[in-house]
N, C-alpha and C positions, 0 to 999 in steps of 0.2 A: 594302656597296653601291659601294665604290670599288675593289673587287678584281675583275679580269676572271675569267671562268669559262671556261677553255679547253675546247673541245668535243672529246670523244673520238670517234674514227671509229666508224662502225657496226660494222666488223669487231672493233674493240677492245671495244665493248660486248658483242658476241656472245660473245667469248672470256671476258670478265669474268663474264658470266651463267653460262656453262658451268662455269667453274672454281670460283666461289664460291657459286653458288646451284643448280647442277645443272639449269639451264634451257637448253634448246636451241631457238633460234629466229632470226628475222631482225629486225634492229634498224632503226629509222627515227628520225632526229633530230626533236625538237620544240622550238620556241623557248621559252625561259624567261627571266624577268627577271634572275635571279641564278644559276641553276644550269644544268647540261647535262642535258637530259631526252631520253629515248629510249623510243619505243614498241617493245616486243619482242613479235612475233607468234610464238607457240610452235608446235611441230610439230602439235599437236592442234587448232590454230585459236584457242585462248584468247590473250588479250593481257594483258600486264603493263606497268607503267611502271618503267623503270630511271632513277632520279634520282641523278646524280653531283653532289653538293653543291658549292657555291662553296668554293674553297680558304680563303677568309677566315672560314668558319663554324667556330666552336669545337666540339670534340667533345661538350662538355656540352650545347650548343644542339641539335645533331643528336639526341642522346639524348632531350632533352625532346620534340621533335617526334615521334619514334618512340613514346615512351611514351604520349604524348597520344592517338595513333591507337589504340593498344592499349586505353587506358583508356575512350575513348568507345565502342568496339566492345563492351567488356565491360559498361559501365554502362547503355547504351541501344542494344542491337543494331539497333533500328529506324532509327537515324540512318544515312543512306546515305553512309558514309565509306569511303575506300579501306582495304583490309585489308593488313596487313603480310605479305609473303612472306619468311619467315626464311631466312637464309643456311644453308649446309650445316652450319655449326657451331652453329646454333640462335639466333644473334644477330639482332636486328631490323635492324641496319645494320652495315656493315664499313668499314674504311678501306683506301685504296689509295694508292700513291705519287703525289705531285703534281709538276708540272714544276719547281717551285722548290726541290725537295728535301724538302718537308714531306709532309703527307698530306691527303687529302680523303675525305669519307664517301660511301658508296653505300647507297641504300635501294631496295628493290624492293617495289612495292605493286600490288594489283589495279587493273585499268583499268576505271573506271566508265563504263557506257553513259549516253548522254544528249547533249543539245544545250545549248551554252552559252547562258545567259540573254541574252547580248548579241545573239544571232541568233534567239532564239525569239520566237514570237508572245506578246504580253503580255495579261494579263487581271487583273481585280480579285481573282478567286479565286486566281490564281497568286501574286499579291503577298501575299495573306493567308497562303498556305501557306509562303512564304519567311519571313515574320515568325514564324510558328509554329515553323519549323525552327530559326531563330536562338535562340528561347527554349529549345527543347529542348537545343540544343547547349550553351547557357550552363548549363543545369541539370546536364548531364552533366559539364561541366568544373568545376563548382563544387567538386567533391570531389577535383580533380586538383591535386597539388602537385609541384613539382620545384625543385631548387636554382637552376636557371638561369632561372626564370620572371621574375625581376626584371632580366634583362639589358637593356642599352640597345640599341634598334634604331631605325633611321631612321624607320620607319613607325609608331612609337608616338606618338600624338597628344600625349601629355604633353610631348614635346620639340619640338612644332611651332614654337614661337616662335624656336627656333634657326635655322630656315630663312631668316630674314632675311639670314643670312650668305651665302646663295647667290643672292640676288635680283639680283646683278650679271649673271646669265645672261639676264635679260630686258632687251631694248633699249628697250622702251616704258616711259617714266617713269610714265605714268598707270596702267599695269598694276601696276608695282611699288607705287605708292601704294595701289591697291585691295587688293592682297594684304596689305600692311602693316596696313591698317585692319581686315581680317578677323582677323588674328592679334592685334591689339590687343584686339578684343572678346573673343576666347578667353582672352587673358592676364588681362583685367580681370574676367571673369565666371565663368570655370571654374577656373583654377588656384588661386585663393584658397579655393575650396570643394571641393577634391579630397577632403578628409577626410569630406565629407558624401555622397560618391558611392560606393555599394557597389562593391567591386573584387574581382576574381578573375582567374584565367587565362582569357583570351578568345581566340577565333579571330582576330579583328582584321582579317580580309580577306574579308568576304562581298561580293566584287565580282562583276561580271556575267560574268566568265570562270570564276570558282570555284564558281558555282552552276549545276548542270546540271538541265535540264528534260527530262522524258520526252516524246519526239516523238509518242508514241501518245496521250498525255494531257498537253496543254500546261499544265494546272493543277498537275501533280504535280512536286515536286522529287525528282529521281532521284539526285542526288549533290552532296556538298559536298567540295571538294578543297582542297589546298594549305594546310597548317598552318604554313607557313614564316615567317609574321609574328606568331605567337603571342606573347603577353606578358601579364604580370600588370598589369591596368589597370582603370579603371572600366568596368563592364558597359555603361553608357550609350554609351561610345565605340563598342562593337560595333554597337549599334543605329544610331548616327549614321553609321558607315562604310557600312553596307548601304544606308541611306536615300539617300546621295549617288548610288549607282549606279541606283536606281529613277528618279532625276531624268534619267538619260541618255536616256530615251525622250522625245524632244521632242514627239512627237505627243500626249502626255498632259500635263495640267496638274500643277502641284506637288502638288495634292490627291491624286495617285496614291500619294504617300508614305504617306498616312494609311491606305491599305488594308493596307500592310505592318505599320503600327503596330497596326491592328485585330487582325491575326493573332497578333502578339506578345502583345497584351493578353489573348488567349484562353487563354494558358498562364501568363504571368507579368505582374507589374505593375512600374511604375516609381514611385519616390518623387518628391515635388515638386521637390527639388533636381535630380534626374535629368531630369525633364521640362523644367525651365528651362535645362538645359545643352544640350539637343538642337540648338537653332538655332545657337549659337556653335560647337558641335562639328562640325556639318555644314559650316559655312563653313571651319573649320580644315582639315577633311579635303579639301575641294575645293582649298584652297590647296596642300596637300601633293600632290594629284594633278597640280597644275600645276608646282610647284617642283621636286619630286624627279625626275621624268622630264627636265625641262629641264636640271637640274644634271648628271644622268647622261649626257645627250646631249652636254654639253660635255666630259665625261670620255671618252666612247666615241663619237666622231663617226660611226663606221661603223654604229652602231645608232640614230642620230638619227631616221631616218624612222620606224622602228617605235616608238621611245619617245615621239615627239611626235604620233603619228597621231590622238590624241583630244584634243589641246590645245584646239581650237576648241569641241568639244562640252562639255568641262568648264568652259570659260570661260562658255559660255552657261548652263550649269546654275547657276554661281555667280551670274550676273546675275539668273536667275529667282528664286533664293532671296532675294536682296536686295530684289527688287521685291515679293515676297510680304510681307515684313516680319516682324520678330521677334515683335511683340505678337500679330499674327494667327496666326502659326505656333504659338506657345506656347499660345495659347488653344485651338486645335484639338487639340493634344497632350493638354492637361489634360482636355478633354472625353472623350477616349478612355481615359486611364489613371486618372483620379480618379473 
């Protein structure tokens, strides 16, 4: 997260795709939080995504993400994930020279059709389908193992209390105090009970840009993308992460989150400790959504406008959750899952 990701030129991407993947097409740069992403439109009209990974990502981590995509496609082909386009040598990803003298990975995947959840029309049925798809993804990944799955990443909620170290990037003392209170709750109620929370490799980033909706049927999930924040962690974290993005739609009450939980519960259940962890986990994730972009904006000022574009929205979501209250929220969750 502290390493810049130099963007390759469109011409460079086109040459790379021809040389290593046998793909001929026209490249177009797409913004990414950590990587250099390019849409490649092939001569026959099909599109693929060429992802040049951040130079700071370890080869073993790249391998985990590639293998996870292959695993999900094999275990549950009905889950709409991007398919790996192998290199000419048959590998799911390759490495190219990096500007610092090292190397960085390249992965090519199919380009999924759909509209980002953030811009789609929302409905209760859609939210239930999102919850259902999260449960199916967890079931598919339950049998996935990789030596790098326990690696430490900034977006792993387990380490969220460490974000207090970057609270200096907030000028508002009241905001710093609010964020600290939320992390205190997570540290007091969740971390001591981690052993009671079933854990596995999770997607860990069901955000409103990574969930694609079918424009012809706004209730249908047409794609789940970006496995870049995968980690071995409690499955309840996965559910809580997704729930915070449901909150982003300010035209709907906090109750909309329970539609997603209903969908999840139709496929899988949560234990009592998991149910009780959802509220503090959601607060912790909302803190992460405020603190990590603010910290990165201080590191990369040229990206500040894009990184901080949702700060006000996330802060309002945090306030809405606190206004709803932990007891009422947990009671509603228990009514769904128990």
